[in-house]
C-alpha positions in Angstrom: 89.5 104.9 103.6 92.3 105.1 101.0 95.1 107.5 101.6 97.4 109.0 99.0 101.0 109.7 100.1 103.3 111.8 98.0 107.0 111.8 98.1 110.0 112.8 96.1 109.9 116.5 96.6 112.9 118.5 97.7 115.4 121.1 96.7 117.0 121.0 93.3 119.0 123.5 91.2 117.5 125.1 88.1 117.7 122.6 85.2 117.6 119.7 87.5 115.2 116.8 87.8 112.9 115.3 90.4 110.5 112.4 90.3 107.4 112.6 92.5 105.6 109.5 93.6 102.1 109.1 94.9 101.2 105.8 96.6 97.7 104.7 97.4 97.3 102.8 100.6 95.1 100.3 98.8 93.4 99.6 95.4 91.0 102.3 94.3 88.0 101.3 92.2 86.1 103.5 89.8 89.0 105.7 88.9 88.4 108.2 86.1 91.8 109.8 86.1 94.9 110.4 88.2 96.2 113.9 88.3 98.9 116.1 89.7 98.1 119.6 90.8 100.3 122.3 92.2 99.4 125.1 94.4 101.2 128.0 95.8 99.9 129.9 98.8 97.8 132.8 97.7 97.5 131.6 94.2 95.0 129.4 92.3 95.9 125.8 91.9 97.1 124.5 88.5 96.4 121.2 87.0 99.8 120.0 86.0 99.2 116.7 84.4 96.5 114.0 84.1 96.4 110.4 83.1 93.0 108.7 82.5 92.2 105.1 83.3 92.8 104.4 79.6 96.3 105.9 79.7 95.6 109.2 77.9 97.8 112.0 79.2 97.4 115.7 79.2 99.7 118.5 80.4 99.6 122.1 81.3 101.3 124.3 78.7 103.8 125.4 81.3 105.2 121.9 81.7 104.8 120.3 78.3 108.0 118.7 77.1 109.5 118.8 80.6 107.2 116.7 82.8 105.9 113.2 82.3 103.0 111.6 84.2 102.8 107.8 84.5 101.4 105.2 86.7 102.1 101.7 87.9 98.8 100.0 88.6 100.4 97.0 90.2 102.0 99.2 92.8 99.0 101.6 93.1 101.5 104.4 92.3 101.4 107.6 90.3 104.6 109.3 89.2 105.5 112.7 87.9 109.0 112.9 86.3 110.0 116.5 86.2 113.0 117.6 84.1 114.5 121.0 83.3 113.0 122.4 86.4 112.6 126.2 86.8 112.3 128.4 89.8 108.6 129.0 88.9 108.0 125.2 89.4 108.6 125.8 93.2 105.3 125.0 94.8 103.5 122.2 96.6 102.5 119.3 94.4 99.4 117.2 95.1 98.2 114.0 93.6 94.4 113.7 93.1 92.3 110.8 92.1 89.1 111.5 90.2 86.2 109.1 90.7 83.2 110.0 88.7 80.8 107.9 90.8 82.5 108.1 94.1 84.6 110.1 96.5 87.7 111.8 95.1 91.0 111.5 96.9 93.7 114.1 97.6 97.2 113.5 98.9 98.9 115.7 101.5 101.3 117.3 99.1 105.0 117.5 98.6 107.1 120.6 98.4 109.3 121.2 95.4 111.9 124.0 95.6 114.0 125.0 92.6 116.8 127.3 93.5 120.5 127.8 93.1 
C-alpha cells in the first residue's frame, strides 16, 4: 500500500511563496497523472494543477501564472511551487495520483494559510 505524504504548508504573508511536496512511500506503477487539489471545509474541491505521465501540465485559471507543478520521478516526489500567494489560497492542499487501471491515491493534506 503506497502512501502519499504532503509537506511544505504553513503560514505566509500575502505575496509570499511556498513549495509543497508530496512524497510517495514507494514507486507507483500505472500512473496517468499527478494532481494537486485544494479543499476548504464546506466548499467544493478545486483541481489546482495536474501533470500527466508525459509531463503535460494544466492549471486552474485561479492559479495560472502563479503556481507551477513539477515532479521528480527518481525521488517519487510531486511539487507545487506557489508564488504571489493570496488570502483566498488559504485552504488544505492534497496530492492525488490518478491510475486509470488501478487504485487512485490521496495524500493526507497540508494546510496553507496566507495572512498578514
